[in-house]
N, CA, C and O of each residue as an XYZ file, in Angstrom:
300
protein
N    -103.172    166.940     29.749
C    -102.480    165.695     30.039
C    -103.425    164.522     29.811
O    -104.542    164.499     30.328
N    -102.973    163.573     29.049
C    -103.812    162.415     28.792
C    -103.517    161.277     29.766
O    -104.284    160.318     29.854
N    -102.418    161.382     30.488
C    -102.052    160.351     31.455
C    -102.804    160.561     32.756
O    -103.194    161.678     33.094
N    -103.002    159.463     33.482
C    -103.522    159.595     34.832
C    -102.441    160.235     35.683
O    -101.257    159.944     35.515
N    -102.841    161.094     36.586
C    -101.861    161.758     37.435
C    -102.181    161.502     38.901
O    -103.311    161.165     39.257
N    -101.181    161.665     39.732
C    -101.336    161.542     41.182
C    -100.689    162.762     41.825
O     -99.902    163.468     41.194
N    -101.026    162.995     43.070
C    -100.469    164.123     43.793
C     -99.406    163.612     44.761
O     -99.624    162.643     45.488
N     -98.252    164.278     44.759
C     -97.179    163.968     45.698
C     -96.980    165.217     46.553
O     -96.856    166.322     46.025
N     -96.950    165.042     47.847
C     -96.761    166.157     48.758
C     -95.349    166.123     49.325
O     -94.844    165.070     49.714
N     -94.723    167.292     49.364
C     -93.360    167.397     49.879
C     -93.326    168.516     50.913
O     -93.829    169.615     50.680
N     -92.729    168.217     52.048
C     -92.578    169.241     53.089
C     -91.200    169.882     52.961
O     -90.186    169.197     52.822
N     -91.188    171.206     53.013
C     -89.936    171.954     52.995
C     -89.986    172.998     54.107
O     -91.069    173.381     54.547
N     -88.837    173.455     54.559
C     -88.837    174.518     55.560
C     -89.533    175.775     55.017
O     -89.501    176.050     53.818
N     -90.148    176.514     55.908
C     -90.899    177.697     55.506
C     -90.000    178.688     54.761
O     -90.430    179.311     53.790
N     -88.749    178.833     55.217
C     -87.827    179.774     54.565
C     -87.600    179.399     53.102
O     -87.428    180.271     52.250
N     -87.599    178.094     52.817
C     -87.409    177.638     51.430
C     -88.618    178.029     50.595
O     -88.478    178.534     49.481
N     -89.798    177.793     51.137
C     -91.026    178.148     50.410
C     -91.087    179.643     50.144
O     -91.436    180.066     49.042
N     -90.752    180.439     51.141
C     -90.779    181.893     50.968
C     -89.757    182.348     49.931
O     -90.047    183.222     49.114
N     -88.574    181.764     49.960
C     -87.538    182.120     48.983
C     -87.972    181.749     47.571
O     -87.717    182.488     46.620
N     -88.625    180.608     47.439
C     -89.085    180.181     46.113
C     -90.202    181.084     45.610
O     -90.253    181.407     44.423
N     -91.094    181.494     46.502
C     -92.164    182.422     46.112
C     -91.569    183.767     45.694
O     -91.996    184.362     44.704
N     -90.581    184.241     46.456
C     -89.933    185.513     46.149
C     -89.265    185.463     44.772
O     -89.308    186.433     44.015
N     -88.652    184.329     44.464
C     -87.969    184.162     43.175
C     -88.934    183.767     42.055
O     -88.524    183.585     40.909
N     -90.222    183.637     42.396
C     -91.259    183.250     41.420
C     -90.921    181.950     40.706
O     -91.035    181.839     39.485
N     -90.506    180.976     41.495
C     -90.189    179.654     40.962
C     -91.483    178.875     40.773
O     -92.336    178.850     41.661
N     -91.624    178.244     39.619
C     -92.781    177.385     39.368
C     -92.419    175.993     39.897
O     -91.900    175.144     39.172
N     -92.709    175.792     41.173
C     -92.288    174.577     41.861
C     -92.873    173.341     41.197
O     -92.158    172.368     40.956
N     -94.157    173.370     40.903
C     -94.799    172.194     40.306
C     -94.108    171.788     39.012
O     -93.795    170.616     38.800
N     -93.877    172.772     38.156
C     -93.243    172.482     36.865
C     -91.823    171.967     37.063
O     -91.429    170.977     36.448
N     -91.052    172.638     37.924
C     -89.656    172.244     38.127
C     -89.543    170.852     38.748
O     -88.709    170.051     38.325
N     -90.368    170.563     39.739
C     -90.326    169.246     40.380
C     -90.787    168.175     39.401
O     -90.197    167.096     39.336
N     -91.835    168.467     38.641
C     -92.329    167.509     37.645
C     -91.243    167.200     36.618
O     -91.012    166.038     36.285
N     -90.572    168.248     36.114
C     -89.491    168.046     35.135
C     -88.351    167.228     35.733
O     -87.812    166.333     35.083
N     -87.987    167.543     36.984
C     -86.919    166.793     37.640
C     -87.291    165.323     37.778
O     -86.486    164.445     37.469
N     -88.515    165.052     38.245
C     -88.930    163.662     38.453
C     -88.997    162.891     37.135
O     -88.640    161.714     37.082
N     -89.450    163.548     36.084
C     -89.486    162.893     34.770
C     -88.071    162.586     34.281
O     -87.813    161.498     33.766
N     -87.159    163.538     34.439
C     -85.767    163.320     34.019
C     -85.116    162.225     34.851
O     -84.394    161.383     34.316
N     -85.365    162.230     36.152
C     -84.787    161.206     37.037
C     -85.313    159.827     36.664
O     -84.553    158.859     36.628
N     -86.616    159.734     36.384
C     -87.212    158.463     35.986
C     -86.603    157.960     34.686
O     -86.295    156.775     34.558
N     -86.430    158.860     33.717
C     -85.825    158.470     32.441
C     -84.390    157.996     32.655
O     -83.961    157.017     32.045
N     -83.648    158.687     33.519
C     -82.280    158.300     33.826
C     -82.224    156.907     34.440
O     -81.366    156.099     34.082
N     -83.130    156.629     35.357
C     -83.180    155.304     35.990
C     -83.498    154.232     34.959
O     -82.885    153.164     34.954
N     -84.464    154.519     34.082
C     -84.834    153.547     33.045
C     -83.653    153.271     32.117
O     -83.399    152.121     31.756
N     -82.937    154.321     31.733
C     -81.777    154.130     30.859
C     -80.665    153.362     31.574
O     -79.996    152.523     30.972
N     -80.476    153.654     32.851
C     -79.458    152.949     33.638
C     -79.769    151.452     33.698
O     -78.861    150.621     33.664
N     -81.042    151.120     33.788
C     -81.437    149.708     33.840
C     -81.183    148.993     32.514
O     -81.068    147.768     32.481
N     -81.095    149.755     31.424
C     -80.827    149.160     30.108
C     -79.344    148.873     29.875
O     -78.997    148.108     28.974
N     -78.471    149.476     30.672
C     -77.031    149.345     30.440
C     -76.519    147.908     30.380
O     -75.741    147.594     29.479
N     -76.918    147.016     31.299
C     -76.397    145.645     31.193
C     -76.708    144.997     29.840
O     -75.864    144.300     29.277
N     -77.910    145.226     29.323
C     -78.276    144.658     28.023
C     -77.461    145.299     26.902
O     -77.045    144.618     25.965
N     -77.237    146.597     27.000
C     -76.451    147.296     25.984
C     -75.012    146.779     25.968
O     -74.450    146.545     24.898
N     -74.409    146.598     27.158
C     -73.045    146.081     27.223
C     -72.973    144.650     26.699
O     -71.997    144.274     26.050
N     -73.998    143.857     26.980
C     -74.012    142.477     26.498
C     -74.065    142.462     24.970
O     -73.371    141.672     24.329
N     -74.893    143.340     24.387
C     -74.971    143.413     22.922
C     -73.673    143.941     22.322
O     -73.260    143.508     21.246
N     -73.032    144.880     23.019
C     -71.805    145.482     22.497
C     -70.684    144.455     22.396
O     -69.838    144.553     21.507
N     -70.665    143.483     23.281
C     -69.622    142.458     23.228
C     -69.715    141.625     21.961
O     -68.710    141.083     21.502
N     -70.905    141.517     21.394
C     -71.111    140.709     20.190
C     -70.726    141.453     18.920
O     -70.650    140.843     17.854
N     -70.486    142.742     19.009
C     -70.130    143.523     17.820
C     -68.757    143.125     17.315
O     -67.855    142.818     18.094
N     -68.617    143.134     16.015
C     -67.345    142.752     15.418
C     -66.425    143.957     15.241
O     -65.208    143.795     15.148
N     -66.985    145.148     15.193
C     -66.186    146.349     14.996
C     -65.879    146.951     16.359
O     -66.781    147.260     17.137
N     -64.603    147.110     16.629
C     -64.185    147.755     17.863
C     -63.474    149.038     17.476
O     -62.657    149.049     16.555
N     -63.778    150.099     18.166
C     -63.315    151.406     17.758
C     -62.803    152.185     18.957
O     -63.406    152.174     20.030
N     -61.687    152.857     18.757
C     -61.157    153.722     19.800
C     -61.613    155.145     19.487
O     -61.012    155.829     18.659
N     -62.659    155.579     20.143
C     -63.237    156.884     19.838
C     -62.301    158.026     20.218
O     -62.365    159.096     19.614
N     -61.439    157.822     21.200
C     -60.536    158.911     21.597
C     -59.581    159.270     20.465
O     -59.262    160.444     20.277
N     -59.129    158.294     19.723
C     -58.227    158.568     18.599
C     -58.944    159.379     17.523
O     -58.362    160.296     16.945
N     -60.184    159.050     17.259
C     -60.961    159.783     16.252
C     -61.211    161.209     16.702
O     -61.080    162.145     15.914
N     -61.570    161.378     17.970
C     -61.822    162.719     18.504
C     -60.563    163.563     18.439
O     -60.615    164.722     18.029
N     -59.438    162.999     18.837
C     -58.165    163.734     18.766
C     -57.832    164.135     17.325
O     -57.388    165.254     17.067
N     -58.054    163.209     16.401
C     -57.751    163.481     14.997
C     -58.568    164.690     14.508
O     -58.011    165.627     13.936
N     -59.880    164.664     14.734
C     -60.714    165.742     14.259
C     -60.465    167.050     15.034
O     -60.604    168.133     14.465
N     -60.109    166.962     16.288
C     -59.782    168.155     17.061
C     -58.510    168.799     16.518
O     -58.416    170.023     16.418
N     -57.531    167.962     16.168
C     -56.257    168.473     15.669
C     -56.356    169.029     14.241
O     -55.512    169.830     13.840
N     -57.352    168.626     13.483
C     -57.476    169.096     12.098
C     -58.215    170.419     12.009
O     -58.361    170.961     10.914
N     -58.682    170.950     13.122
C     -59.373    172.264     13.078
C     -58.421    173.380     12.894
O     -58.832    174.539     12.836
């Protein structure tokens, strides 16, 4: 990893920890992946107002449901 990293500690009930160990869950990897995905989701959500503002300026308006139905029906 080339990025600086920090440690985050999370408390869980003992039964949860034991169940995860029994199932051989890689907690660090799974939590890291979840946090990265959640962060990306938040960042994308913050971009939505700008995306909607730009979309209003577009001259082409399209009903995607009609296109999807057309291609679904032609199969």
